[in-house]
N, CA, C and O atoms as a CHARMM CRD file, in Angstrom:
* protein
*
  356
    1    1 MET  N     84.35000 -34.34900 -83.83500 PROA 1      0.00000
    2    1 MET  CA    85.50700 -34.12700 -84.67100 PROA 1      0.00000
    3    1 MET  C     85.50100 -32.67300 -85.14600 PROA 1      0.00000
    4    1 MET  O     84.44400 -32.11000 -85.43300 PROA 1      0.00000
    5    2 TYR  N     86.65900 -32.08800 -85.22400 PROA 2      0.00000
    6    2 TYR  CA    86.74000 -30.66600 -85.55500 PROA 2      0.00000
    7    2 TYR  C     86.53900 -30.39200 -87.03700 PROA 2      0.00000
    8    2 TYR  O     86.16800 -29.27900 -87.41100 PROA 2      0.00000
    9    3 LEU  N     86.77600 -31.38700 -87.88900 PROA 3      0.00000
   10    3 LEU  CA    86.67500 -31.17200 -89.33200 PROA 3      0.00000
   11    3 LEU  C     85.84300 -32.29200 -89.93900 PROA 3      0.00000
   12    3 LEU  O     86.36100 -33.36900 -90.23400 PROA 3      0.00000
   13    4 ASP  N     84.55800 -32.03700 -90.12400 PROA 4      0.00000
   14    4 ASP  CA    83.69700 -33.03700 -90.72900 PROA 4      0.00000
   15    4 ASP  C     83.51900 -32.74400 -92.21500 PROA 4      0.00000
   16    4 ASP  O     84.01500 -31.73600 -92.71800 PROA 4      0.00000
   17    5 SER  N     82.81900 -33.61500 -92.90700 PROA 5      0.00000
   18    5 SER  CA    82.70900 -33.48100 -94.35700 PROA 5      0.00000
   19    5 SER  C     81.94300 -32.22000 -94.76100 PROA 5      0.00000
   20    5 SER  O     82.22100 -31.64100 -95.81100 PROA 5      0.00000
   21    6 GLU  N     80.98300 -31.79000 -93.93800 PROA 6      0.00000
   22    6 GLU  CA    80.25600 -30.56700 -94.27000 PROA 6      0.00000
   23    6 GLU  C     81.17800 -29.34800 -94.22500 PROA 6      0.00000
   24    6 GLU  O     81.09400 -28.46200 -95.07600 PROA 6      0.00000
   25    7 LYS  N     82.05500 -29.31600 -93.22500 PROA 7      0.00000
   26    7 LYS  CA    82.99200 -28.19300 -93.10600 PROA 7      0.00000
   27    7 LYS  C     83.96500 -28.18100 -94.28400 PROA 7      0.00000
   28    7 LYS  O     84.28300 -27.12100 -94.82300 PROA 7      0.00000
   29    8 LYS  N     84.43800 -29.37500 -94.68200 PROA 8      0.00000
   30    8 LYS  CA    85.33000 -29.46300 -95.83400 PROA 8      0.00000
   31    8 LYS  C     84.64000 -28.95700 -97.09600 PROA 8      0.00000
   32    8 LYS  O     85.22500 -28.19500 -97.86600 PROA 8      0.00000
   33    9 GLN  N     83.38900 -29.38200 -97.30800 PROA 9      0.00000
   34    9 GLN  CA    82.67000 -28.94100 -98.49700 PROA 9      0.00000
   35    9 GLN  C     82.44700 -27.43800 -98.47800 PROA 9      0.00000
   36    9 GLN  O     82.47300 -26.78700 -99.52200 PROA 9      0.00000
   37   10 GLU  N     82.22700 -26.89000 -97.29000 PROA 10     0.00000
   38   10 GLU  CA    82.05200 -25.43700 -97.17200 PROA 10     0.00000
   39   10 GLU  C     83.34900 -24.70700 -97.55100 PROA 10     0.00000
   40   10 GLU  O     83.31300 -23.70400 -98.26300 PROA 10     0.00000
   41   11 ILE  N     84.48300 -25.21000 -97.07800 PROA 11     0.00000
   42   11 ILE  CA    85.77600 -24.60800 -97.41700 PROA 11     0.00000
   43   11 ILE  C     86.03500 -24.71600 -98.91200 PROA 11     0.00000
   44   11 ILE  O     86.45700 -23.74800 -99.54500 PROA 11     0.00000
   45   12 PHE  N     85.77800 -25.91400 -99.48600 PROA 12     0.00000
   46   12 PHE  CA    86.01500 -26.10400-100.91300 PROA 12     0.00000
   47   12 PHE  C     85.08500 -25.24900-101.75400 PROA 12     0.00000
   48   12 PHE  O     85.48600 -24.75800-102.80900 PROA 12     0.00000
   49   13 ALA  N     83.83800 -25.06100-101.30300 PROA 13     0.00000
   50   13 ALA  CA    82.90100 -24.23100-102.05900 PROA 13     0.00000
   51   13 ALA  C     83.32700 -22.76800-102.03200 PROA 13     0.00000
   52   13 ALA  O     83.16900 -22.05500-103.02400 PROA 13     0.00000
   53   14 LYS  N     83.86500 -22.31800-100.90000 PROA 14     0.00000
   54   14 LYS  CA    84.24400 -20.91600-100.76800 PROA 14     0.00000
   55   14 LYS  C     85.52800 -20.59300-101.53500 PROA 14     0.00000
   56   14 LYS  O     85.60700 -19.56100-102.20200 PROA 14     0.00000
   57   15 TYR  N     86.52300 -21.46100-101.44700 PROA 15     0.00000
   58   15 TYR  CA    87.82800 -21.14700-102.03400 PROA 15     0.00000
   59   15 TYR  C     88.11600 -21.89300-103.33600 PROA 15     0.00000
   60   15 TYR  O     88.97600 -21.46400-104.10700 PROA 15     0.00000
   61   16 GLY  N     87.42200 -22.99200-103.59700 PROA 16     0.00000
   62   16 GLY  CA    87.61700 -23.72800-104.83600 PROA 16     0.00000
   63   16 GLY  C     86.62500 -23.27600-105.88600 PROA 16     0.00000
   64   16 GLY  O     85.91900 -22.28400-105.70800 PROA 16     0.00000
   65   17 LYS  N     86.57900 -24.01600-106.98400 PROA 17     0.00000
   66   17 LYS  CA    85.63400 -23.68400-108.04000 PROA 17     0.00000
   67   17 LYS  C     84.24200 -24.22400-107.72700 PROA 17     0.00000
   68   17 LYS  O     83.24100 -23.65700-108.16400 PROA 17     0.00000
   69   18 SER  N     84.18000 -25.32400-106.96800 PROA 18     0.00000
   70   18 SER  CA    82.90900 -25.89600-106.51800 PROA 18     0.00000
   71   18 SER  C     83.16000 -26.62900-105.20800 PROA 18     0.00000
   72   18 SER  O     84.29600 -26.67400-104.73600 PROA 18     0.00000
   73   19 ASN  N     82.11100 -27.20600-104.61100 PROA 19     0.00000
   74   19 ASN  CA    82.32400 -27.88200-103.33300 PROA 19     0.00000
   75   19 ASN  C     82.95700 -29.25300-103.51100 PROA 19     0.00000
   76   19 ASN  O     83.28400 -29.90800-102.52100 PROA 19     0.00000
   77   20 THR  N     83.13900 -29.70300-104.75400 PROA 20     0.00000
   78   20 THR  CA    83.86000 -30.95700-104.98800 PROA 20     0.00000
   79   20 THR  C     85.25200 -30.70600-105.55600 PROA 20     0.00000
   80   20 THR  O     85.95500 -31.65600-105.89800 PROA 20     0.00000
   81   21 ASP  N     85.65700 -29.45600-105.66200 PROA 21     0.00000
   82   21 ASP  CA    86.97600 -29.09400-106.20200 PROA 21     0.00000
   83   21 ASP  C     88.00800 -29.18900-105.08300 PROA 21     0.00000
   84   21 ASP  O     88.27400 -28.21100-104.38400 PROA 21     0.00000
   85   22 THR  N     88.58500 -30.38200-104.92300 PROA 22     0.00000
   86   22 THR  CA    89.53700 -30.59300-103.83700 PROA 22     0.00000
   87   22 THR  C     90.97500 -30.43100-104.29700 PROA 22     0.00000
   88   22 THR  O     91.88800 -30.45200-103.47200 PROA 22     0.00000
   89   23 GLY  N     91.19500 -30.27100-105.58800 PROA 23     0.00000
   90   23 GLY  CA    92.55400 -30.26300-106.09800 PROA 23     0.00000
   91   23 GLY  C     93.14900 -28.89900-106.34700 PROA 23     0.00000
   92   23 GLY  O     94.36100 -28.79200-106.53200 PROA 23     0.00000
   93   24 SER  N     92.35000 -27.85700-106.36100 PROA 24     0.00000
   94   24 SER  CA    92.91000 -26.54900-106.66200 PROA 24     0.00000
   95   24 SER  C     93.79600 -26.07800-105.50800 PROA 24     0.00000
   96   24 SER  O     93.50700 -26.37200-104.34800 PROA 24     0.00000
   97   25 PRO  N     94.85800 -25.36000-105.81100 PROA 25     0.00000
   98   25 PRO  CA    95.76800 -24.89900-104.75600 PROA 25     0.00000
   99   25 PRO  C     95.07300 -24.02400-103.71900 PROA 25     0.00000
  100   25 PRO  O     95.38200 -24.09900-102.52900 PROA 25     0.00000
  101   26 GLU  N     94.13100 -23.19200-104.17300 PROA 26     0.00000
  102   26 GLU  CA    93.44100 -22.31200-103.22900 PROA 26     0.00000
  103   26 GLU  C     92.64400 -23.11800-102.20300 PROA 26     0.00000
  104   26 GLU  O     92.65200 -22.79500-101.01500 PROA 26     0.00000
  105   27 ALA  N     91.95800 -24.16300-102.66200 PROA 27     0.00000
  106   27 ALA  CA    91.16400 -24.99300-101.75400 PROA 27     0.00000
  107   27 ALA  C     92.06500 -25.73200-100.77600 PROA 27     0.00000
  108   27 ALA  O     91.74700 -25.82700 -99.59100 PROA 27     0.00000
  109   28 GLN  N     93.17700 -26.25300-101.25700 PROA 28     0.00000
  110   28 GLN  CA    94.09800 -26.97400-100.37800 PROA 28     0.00000
  111   28 GLN  C     94.73300 -26.03500 -99.35700 PROA 28     0.00000
  112   28 GLN  O     94.89300 -26.40000 -98.19200 PROA 28     0.00000
  113   29 ILE  N     95.09300 -24.83800 -99.78600 PROA 29     0.00000
  114   29 ILE  CA    95.68100 -23.86200 -98.87500 PROA 29     0.00000
  115   29 ILE  C     94.68400 -23.47300 -97.79500 PROA 29     0.00000
  116   29 ILE  O     95.05100 -23.34000 -96.62700 PROA 29     0.00000
  117   30 ALA  N     93.42800 -23.29100 -98.17900 PROA 30     0.00000
  118   30 ALA  CA    92.39300 -22.94100 -97.20300 PROA 30     0.00000
  119   30 ALA  C     92.17900 -24.06900 -96.19800 PROA 30     0.00000
  120   30 ALA  O     92.01600 -23.81500 -95.00400 PROA 30     0.00000
  121   31 LEU  N     92.17800 -25.30900 -96.67400 PROA 31     0.00000
  122   31 LEU  CA    92.01000 -26.45100 -95.77700 PROA 31     0.00000
  123   31 LEU  C     93.20100 -26.56600 -94.83200 PROA 31     0.00000
  124   31 LEU  O     93.02400 -26.79900 -93.63600 PROA 31     0.00000
  125   32 PHE  N     94.40400 -26.40600 -95.35600 PROA 32     0.00000
  126   32 PHE  CA    95.59300 -26.45000 -94.49700 PROA 32     0.00000
  127   32 PHE  C     95.55600 -25.32800 -93.46600 PROA 32     0.00000
  128   32 PHE  O     95.93900 -25.53500 -92.31400 PROA 32     0.00000
  129   33 SER  N     95.10100 -24.14900 -93.86300 PROA 33     0.00000
  130   33 SER  CA    95.03900 -23.02200 -92.93100 PROA 33     0.00000
  131   33 SER  C     94.05800 -23.30500 -91.80200 PROA 33     0.00000
  132   33 SER  O     94.32100 -22.96600 -90.64800 PROA 33     0.00000
  133   34 TYR  N     92.93100 -23.92300 -92.12900 PROA 34     0.00000
  134   34 TYR  CA    91.95700 -24.28700 -91.09400 PROA 34     0.00000
  135   34 TYR  C     92.56600 -25.28800 -90.11300 PROA 34     0.00000
  136   34 TYR  O     92.41700 -25.15300 -88.89800 PROA 34     0.00000
  137   35 ARG  N     93.25200 -26.29100 -90.65500 PROA 35     0.00000
  138   35 ARG  CA    93.87700 -27.29700 -89.79100 PROA 35     0.00000
  139   35 ARG  C     95.00700 -26.69800 -88.96400 PROA 35     0.00000
  140   35 ARG  O     95.18500 -27.07000 -87.80500 PROA 35     0.00000
  141   36 ILE  N     95.77100 -25.77900 -89.53900 PROA 36     0.00000
  142   36 ILE  CA    96.86400 -25.12500 -88.81600 PROA 36     0.00000
  143   36 ILE  C     96.32200 -24.31800 -87.65000 PROA 36     0.00000
  144   36 ILE  O     96.88700 -24.35500 -86.55700 PROA 36     0.00000
  145   37 SER  N     95.23700 -23.59200 -87.86400 PROA 37     0.00000
  146   37 SER  CA    94.67200 -22.80200 -86.76700 PROA 37     0.00000
  147   37 SER  C     94.15000 -23.70500 -85.65500 PROA 37     0.00000
  148   37 SER  O     94.26500 -23.36800 -84.47700 PROA 37     0.00000
  149   38 HSD  N     93.57700 -24.85400 -86.02100 PROA 38     0.00000
  150   38 HSD  CA    93.09700 -25.79100 -85.00600 PROA 38     0.00000
  151   38 HSD  C     94.26200 -26.36600 -84.19800 PROA 38     0.00000
  152   38 HSD  O     94.19300 -26.43900 -82.97100 PROA 38     0.00000
  153   39 LEU  N     95.32500 -26.77200 -84.88400 PROA 39     0.00000
  154   39 LEU  CA    96.47800 -27.34000 -84.17800 PROA 39     0.00000
  155   39 LEU  C     97.18300 -26.29300 -83.32200 PROA 39     0.00000
  156   39 LEU  O     97.72200 -26.61900 -82.26400 PROA 39     0.00000
  157   40 THR  N     97.18400 -25.05300 -83.76300 PROA 40     0.00000
  158   40 THR  CA    97.80000 -23.97700 -82.98300 PROA 40     0.00000
  159   40 THR  C     97.05800 -23.78300 -81.66600 PROA 40     0.00000
  160   40 THR  O     97.68100 -23.62300 -80.61600 PROA 40     0.00000
  161   41 GLU  N     95.73300 -23.79800 -81.72100 PROA 41     0.00000
  162   41 GLU  CA    94.93900 -23.67100 -80.48700 PROA 41     0.00000
  163   41 GLU  C     95.17800 -24.86300 -79.56800 PROA 41     0.00000
  164   41 GLU  O     95.23200 -24.70100 -78.34900 PROA 41     0.00000
  165   42 HSD  N     95.32200 -26.05700 -80.13800 PROA 42     0.00000
  166   42 HSD  CA    95.59500 -27.24800 -79.33700 PROA 42     0.00000
  167   42 HSD  C     96.94400 -27.13300 -78.63000 PROA 42     0.00000
  168   42 HSD  O     97.08000 -27.50300 -77.46400 PROA 42     0.00000
  169   43 LEU  N     97.93300 -26.61700 -79.34900 PROA 43     0.00000
  170   43 LEU  CA    99.27400 -26.51100 -78.76400 PROA 43     0.00000
  171   43 LEU  C     99.35800 -25.42100 -77.69900 PROA 43     0.00000
  172   43 LEU  O    100.23200 -25.47300 -76.83400 PROA 43     0.00000
  173   44 LYS  N     98.47000 -24.44400 -77.74900 PROA 44     0.00000
  174   44 LYS  CA    98.46100 -23.43400 -76.68900 PROA 44     0.00000
  175   44 LYS  C     98.05700 -24.05500 -75.35900 PROA 44     0.00000
  176   44 LYS  O     98.52700 -23.63500 -74.30200 PROA 44     0.00000
  177   45 LEU  N     97.18700 -25.05200 -75.41600 PROA 45     0.00000
  178   45 LEU  CA    96.75200 -25.73100 -74.19700 PROA 45     0.00000
  179   45 LEU  C     97.68700 -26.86800 -73.79200 PROA 45     0.00000
  180   45 LEU  O     97.85900 -27.13500 -72.60200 PROA 45     0.00000
  181   46 ASN  N     98.28700 -27.53600 -74.76700 PROA 46     0.00000
  182   46 ASN  CA    99.13500 -28.70600 -74.52200 PROA 46     0.00000
  183   46 ASN  C    100.54300 -28.43000 -75.04300 PROA 46     0.00000
  184   46 ASN  O    100.89100 -28.83100 -76.15400 PROA 46     0.00000
  185   47 LYS  N    101.33600 -27.75500 -74.24700 PROA 47     0.00000
  186   47 LYS  CA   102.64800 -27.28900 -74.69700 PROA 47     0.00000
  187   47 LYS  C    103.64200 -28.41800 -74.94800 PROA 47     0.00000
  188   47 LYS  O    104.57700 -28.24600 -75.73000 PROA 47     0.00000
  189   48 LYS  N    103.45800 -29.57100 -74.30100 PROA 48     0.00000
  190   48 LYS  CA   104.42600 -30.65500 -74.45300 PROA 48     0.00000
  191   48 LYS  C    103.99300 -31.72400 -75.44700 PROA 48     0.00000
  192   48 LYS  O    104.56300 -32.81500 -75.46900 PROA 48     0.00000
  193   49 ASP  N    103.01400 -31.43100 -76.25100 PROA 49     0.00000
  194   49 ASP  CA   102.54900 -32.38000 -77.26300 PROA 49     0.00000
  195   49 ASP  C    103.42800 -32.23300 -78.50200 PROA 49     0.00000
  196   49 ASP  O    103.09800 -31.49200 -79.42800 PROA 49     0.00000
  197   50 TYR  N    104.54100 -32.94400 -78.50500 PROA 50     0.00000
  198   50 TYR  CA   105.54300 -32.76700 -79.55000 PROA 50     0.00000
  199   50 TYR  C    105.12700 -33.40800 -80.87000 PROA 50     0.00000
  200   50 TYR  O    105.56400 -32.96100 -81.93100 PROA 50     0.00000
  201   51 ASN  N    104.29300 -34.44300 -80.82600 PROA 51     0.00000
  202   51 ASN  CA   103.81200 -35.03700 -82.07300 PROA 51     0.00000
  203   51 ASN  C    102.92600 -34.05800 -82.83700 PROA 51     0.00000
  204   51 ASN  O    103.01900 -33.95300 -84.06000 PROA 51     0.00000
  205   52 THR  N    102.07600 -33.34900 -82.12200 PROA 52     0.00000
  206   52 THR  CA   101.23100 -32.34200 -82.77000 PROA 52     0.00000
  207   52 THR  C    102.07800 -31.18100 -83.27300 PROA 52     0.00000
  208   52 THR  O    101.79500 -30.60800 -84.32600 PROA 52     0.00000
  209   53 GLU  N    103.10500 -30.84000 -82.52700 PROA 53     0.00000
  210   53 GLU  CA   104.00100 -29.75800 -82.96200 PROA 53     0.00000
  211   53 GLU  C    104.69100 -30.12400 -84.27100 PROA 53     0.00000
  212   53 GLU  O    104.83300 -29.28600 -85.16100 PROA 53     0.00000
  213   54 ARG  N    105.11800 -31.37900 -84.38400 PROA 54     0.00000
  214   54 ARG  CA   105.75400 -31.85300 -85.60700 PROA 54     0.00000
  215   54 ARG  C    104.75300 -31.83000 -86.76600 PROA 54     0.00000
  216   54 ARG  O    105.08800 -31.40700 -87.87200 PROA 54     0.00000
  217   55 SER  N    103.53000 -32.28200 -86.50800 PROA 55     0.00000
  218   55 SER  CA   102.49300 -32.27400 -87.54100 PROA 55     0.00000
  219   55 SER  C    102.19000 -30.85800 -88.00600 PROA 55     0.00000
  220   55 SER  O    101.97100 -30.61900 -89.19400 PROA 55     0.00000
  221   56 LEU  N    102.17800 -29.92500 -87.06600 PROA 56     0.00000
  222   56 LEU  CA   101.93400 -28.52700 -87.41100 PROA 56     0.00000
  223   56 LEU  C    103.03600 -27.98900 -88.31900 PROA 56     0.00000
  224   56 LEU  O    102.75500 -27.28900 -89.29300 PROA 56     0.00000
  225   57 LYS  N    104.28000 -28.31300 -88.00300 PROA 57     0.00000
  226   57 LYS  CA   105.38700 -27.85900 -88.84300 PROA 57     0.00000
  227   57 LYS  C    105.30800 -28.44900 -90.24200 PROA 57     0.00000
  228   57 LYS  O    105.61600 -27.76600 -91.21800 PROA 57     0.00000
  229   58 ILE  N    104.90000 -29.70500 -90.35200 PROA 58     0.00000
  230   58 ILE  CA   104.75500 -30.33900 -91.65700 PROA 58     0.00000
  231   58 ILE  C    103.65700 -29.65800 -92.46700 PROA 58     0.00000
  232   58 ILE  O    103.82200 -29.41100 -93.66200 PROA 58     0.00000
  233   59 LEU  N    102.52900 -29.35300 -91.81200 PROA 59     0.00000
  234   59 LEU  CA   101.42500 -28.68000 -92.50600 PROA 59     0.00000
  235   59 LEU  C    101.81500 -27.28600 -92.97200 PROA 59     0.00000
  236   59 LEU  O    101.45700 -26.87500 -94.07600 PROA 59     0.00000
  237   60 VAL  N    102.54200 -26.56400 -92.14300 PROA 60     0.00000
  238   60 VAL  CA   102.99200 -25.21900 -92.52500 PROA 60     0.00000
  239   60 VAL  C    103.90800 -25.30900 -93.74100 PROA 60     0.00000
  240   60 VAL  O    103.83100 -24.46800 -94.63700 PROA 60     0.00000
  241   61 GLY  N    104.77100 -26.31600 -93.78000 PROA 61     0.00000
  242   61 GLY  CA   105.65600 -26.50300 -94.93000 PROA 61     0.00000
  243   61 GLY  C    104.90000 -26.83500 -96.19800 PROA 61     0.00000
  244   61 GLY  O    105.22600 -26.33100 -97.27200 PROA 61     0.00000
  245   62 LYS  N    103.88200 -27.68900 -96.07700 PROA 62     0.00000
  246   62 LYS  CA   103.06700 -28.02800 -97.24900 PROA 62     0.00000
  247   62 LYS  C    102.34600 -26.79400 -97.78000 PROA 62     0.00000
  248   62 LYS  O    102.29700 -26.56000 -98.98800 PROA 62     0.00000
  249   63 ARG  N    101.78400 -26.00600 -96.85400 PROA 63     0.00000
  250   63 ARG  CA   101.07300 -24.79400 -97.27900 PROA 63     0.00000
  251   63 ARG  C    102.03800 -23.81600 -97.93500 PROA 63     0.00000
  252   63 ARG  O    101.69300 -23.17700 -98.92900 PROA 63     0.00000
  253   64 ARG  N    103.24100 -23.69400 -97.38800 PROA 64     0.00000
  254   64 ARG  CA   104.23400 -22.78900 -97.96600 PROA 64     0.00000
  255   64 ARG  C    104.61200 -23.20900 -99.38100 PROA 64     0.00000
  256   64 ARG  O    104.74700 -22.36600-100.26700 PROA 64     0.00000
  257   65 ARG  N    104.78400 -24.52600 -99.59600 PROA 65     0.00000
  258   65 ARG  CA   105.12400 -25.01600-100.93000 PROA 65     0.00000
  259   65 ARG  C    103.99500 -24.74400-101.92600 PROA 65     0.00000
  260   65 ARG  O    104.24900 -24.39000-103.07700 PROA 65     0.00000
  261   66 LEU  N    102.76100 -24.90800-101.48300 PROA 66     0.00000
  262   66 LEU  CA   101.63200 -24.60500-102.36300 PROA 66     0.00000
  263   66 LEU  C    101.56300 -23.11200-102.68500 PROA 66     0.00000
  264   66 LEU  O    101.26700 -22.72700-103.81600 PROA 66     0.00000
  265   67 LEU  N    101.83500 -22.28100-101.69100 PROA 67     0.00000
  266   67 LEU  CA   101.83800 -20.83800-101.93400 PROA 67     0.00000
  267   67 LEU  C    102.95700 -20.44700-102.89000 PROA 67     0.00000
  268   67 LEU  O    102.76500 -19.58500-103.74700 PROA 67     0.00000
  269   68 ASP  N    104.12400 -21.06900-102.75200 PROA 68     0.00000
  270   68 ASP  CA   105.22300 -20.79100-103.68200 PROA 68     0.00000
  271   68 ASP  C    104.85100 -21.20900-105.10400 PROA 68     0.00000
  272   68 ASP  O    105.17000 -20.51200-106.06800 PROA 68     0.00000
  273   69 TYR  N    104.17800 -22.34700-105.22400 PROA 69     0.00000
  274   69 TYR  CA   103.71100 -22.80100-106.54200 PROA 69     0.00000
  275   69 TYR  C    102.73600 -21.78900-107.13700 PROA 69     0.00000
  276   69 TYR  O    102.80900 -21.46000-108.32100 PROA 69     0.00000
  277   70 LEU  N    101.83600 -21.30800-106.31000 PROA 70     0.00000
  278   70 LEU  CA   100.82600 -20.36700-106.79200 PROA 70     0.00000
  279   70 LEU  C    101.45700 -19.04400-107.22700 PROA 70     0.00000
  280   70 LEU  O    100.97100 -18.41000-108.16400 PROA 70     0.00000
  281   71 VAL  N    102.52800 -18.62100-106.56400 PROA 71     0.00000
  282   71 VAL  CA   103.24100 -17.40200-106.97800 PROA 71     0.00000
  283   71 VAL  C    103.80200 -17.58900-108.38100 PROA 71     0.00000
  284   71 VAL  O    103.71800 -16.68600-109.21400 PROA 71     0.00000
  285   72 ASP  N    104.37700 -18.76900-108.64200 PROA 72     0.00000
  286   72 ASP  CA   104.96100 -19.02000-109.95800 PROA 72     0.00000
  287   72 ASP  C    103.90900 -19.10700-111.05500 PROA 72     0.00000
  288   72 ASP  O    104.14300 -18.66200-112.17900 PROA 72     0.00000
  289   73 VAL  N    102.75000 -19.67900-110.73300 PROA 73     0.00000
  290   73 VAL  CA   101.72200 -19.90300-111.74300 PROA 73     0.00000
  291   73 VAL  C    100.92000 -18.63500-112.01100 PROA 73     0.00000
  292   73 VAL  O    100.79200 -18.21000-113.15900 PROA 73     0.00000
  293   74 ASP  N    100.37500 -18.02600-110.94700 PROA 74     0.00000
  294   74 ASP  CA    99.50200 -16.85900-111.13600 PROA 74     0.00000
  295   74 ASP  C     99.57000 -15.98500-109.88600 PROA 74     0.00000
  296   74 ASP  O     99.02100 -16.34800-108.84600 PROA 74     0.00000
  297   75 ILE  N    100.22900 -14.85800-109.98000 PROA 75     0.00000
  298   75 ILE  CA   100.46100 -13.98700-108.82100 PROA 75     0.00000
  299   75 ILE  C     99.15500 -13.38600-108.29500 PROA 75     0.00000
  300   75 ILE  O     99.03500 -13.13900-107.09500 PROA 75     0.00000
  301   76 GLU  N     98.17800 -13.14700-109.16900 PROA 76     0.00000
  302   76 GLU  CA    96.91300 -12.56200-108.71700 PROA 76     0.00000
  303   76 GLU  C     96.12100 -13.53800-107.85300 PROA 76     0.00000
  304   76 GLU  O     95.52300 -13.14000-106.85400 PROA 76     0.00000
  305   77 ARG  N     96.11500 -14.81000-108.23300 PROA 77     0.00000
  306   77 ARG  CA    95.44700 -15.81600-107.40600 PROA 77     0.00000
  307   77 ARG  C     96.13700 -15.92300-106.04900 PROA 77     0.00000
  308   77 ARG  O     95.47800 -16.10800-105.02600 PROA 77     0.00000
  309   78 TYR  N     97.45700 -15.80800-106.04000 PROA 78     0.00000
  310   78 TYR  CA    98.21600 -15.83800-104.78600 PROA 78     0.00000
  311   78 TYR  C     97.82500 -14.66300-103.90000 PROA 78     0.00000
  312   78 TYR  O     97.57300 -14.83700-102.70800 PROA 78     0.00000
  313   79 ARG  N     97.77400 -13.47900-104.47300 PROA 79     0.00000
  314   79 ARG  CA    97.42600 -12.28600-103.68700 PROA 79     0.00000
  315   79 ARG  C     96.00900 -12.37400-103.13400 PROA 79     0.00000
  316   79 ARG  O     95.75400 -11.95200-102.00600 PROA 79     0.00000
  317   80 ASN  N     95.08500 -12.92100-103.92300 PROA 80     0.00000
  318   80 ASN  CA    93.70300 -13.05200-103.46500 PROA 80     0.00000
  319   80 ASN  C     93.58900 -14.02200-102.29500 PROA 80     0.00000
  320   80 ASN  O     92.88200 -13.73700-101.32900 PROA 80     0.00000
  321   81 ILE  N     94.27000 -15.16100-102.36500 PROA 81     0.00000
  322   81 ILE  CA    94.14800 -16.14800-101.30100 PROA 81     0.00000
  323   81 ILE  C     94.84200 -15.66000-100.03300 PROA 81     0.00000
  324   81 ILE  O     94.37300 -15.93200 -98.92800 PROA 81     0.00000
  325   82 ILE  N     95.95600 -14.94100-100.18100 PROA 82     0.00000
  326   82 ILE  CA    96.64700 -14.37700 -99.01600 PROA 82     0.00000
  327   82 ILE  C     95.74700 -13.35400 -98.31700 PROA 82     0.00000
  328   82 ILE  O     95.66700 -13.31200 -97.09000 PROA 82     0.00000
  329   83 LYS  N     95.08400 -12.54500 -99.11600 PROA 83     0.00000
  330   83 LYS  CA    94.21400 -11.51000 -98.56300 PROA 83     0.00000
  331   83 LYS  C     92.97300 -12.12000 -97.88900 PROA 83     0.00000
  332   83 LYS  O     92.56800 -11.68700 -96.81100 PROA 83     0.00000
  333   84 ASP  N     92.38100 -13.12700 -98.53800 PROA 84     0.00000
  334   84 ASP  CA    91.18900 -13.76100 -97.97700 PROA 84     0.00000
  335   84 ASP  C     91.46000 -14.48300 -96.66800 PROA 84     0.00000
  336   84 ASP  O     90.66400 -14.40700 -95.73200 PROA 84     0.00000
  337   85 LEU  N     92.59300 -15.18800 -96.60400 PROA 85     0.00000
  338   85 LEU  CA    92.90400 -15.99200 -95.40900 PROA 85     0.00000
  339   85 LEU  C     93.65700 -15.20400 -94.34600 PROA 85     0.00000
  340   85 LEU  O     93.72300 -15.62800 -93.19200 PROA 85     0.00000
  341   86 GLY  N     94.21700 -14.07600 -94.71900 PROA 86     0.00000
  342   86 GLY  CA    94.97500 -13.29100 -93.74500 PROA 86     0.00000
  343   86 GLY  C     96.31200 -13.89700 -93.40000 PROA 86     0.00000
  344   86 GLY  O     96.78600 -13.77900 -92.27100 PROA 86     0.00000
  345   87 ILE  N     96.92300 -14.54900 -94.37700 PROA 87     0.00000
  346   87 ILE  CA    98.23300 -15.16700 -94.18100 PROA 87     0.00000
  347   87 ILE  C     99.30300 -14.12800 -94.46000 PROA 87     0.00000
  348   87 ILE  O     99.18400 -13.35000 -95.40700 PROA 87     0.00000
  349   88 ARG  N    100.32100 -14.10900 -93.66100 PROA 88     0.00000
  350   88 ARG  CA   101.43400 -13.18900 -93.90900 PROA 88     0.00000
  351   88 ARG  C    102.65500 -14.00000 -94.31800 PROA 88     0.00000
  352   88 ARG  O    102.80900 -15.14800 -93.90200 PROA 88     0.00000
  353   89 LYS  N    103.49300 -13.42600 -95.10500 PROA 89     0.00000
  354   89 LYS  CA   104.68400 -14.13300 -95.59400 PROA 89     0.00000
  355   89 LYS  C    105.71000 -14.23600 -94.49400 PROA 89     0.00000
  356   89 LYS  O    106.78500 -14.79800 -94.70400 PROA 89     0.00000
């Protein structure tokens, strides 16, 4: 499996407040970004996998909504997570 519990805890420890902090926007955005990159690589090999394409679009929308929320709450946290993950608007 591409995303096991150790990898999740590593992502949460790096971007959240602790490795059990699953609710912070930064941790969720980082997890979504990891999943988006995995699905993007899958779609490069399987161009006609429309279910995965739909799932990818849904994940991108969820991440965008979280980023918009973070802009409203704290612009500095938004800038830090964008810079760390290399996400462009």
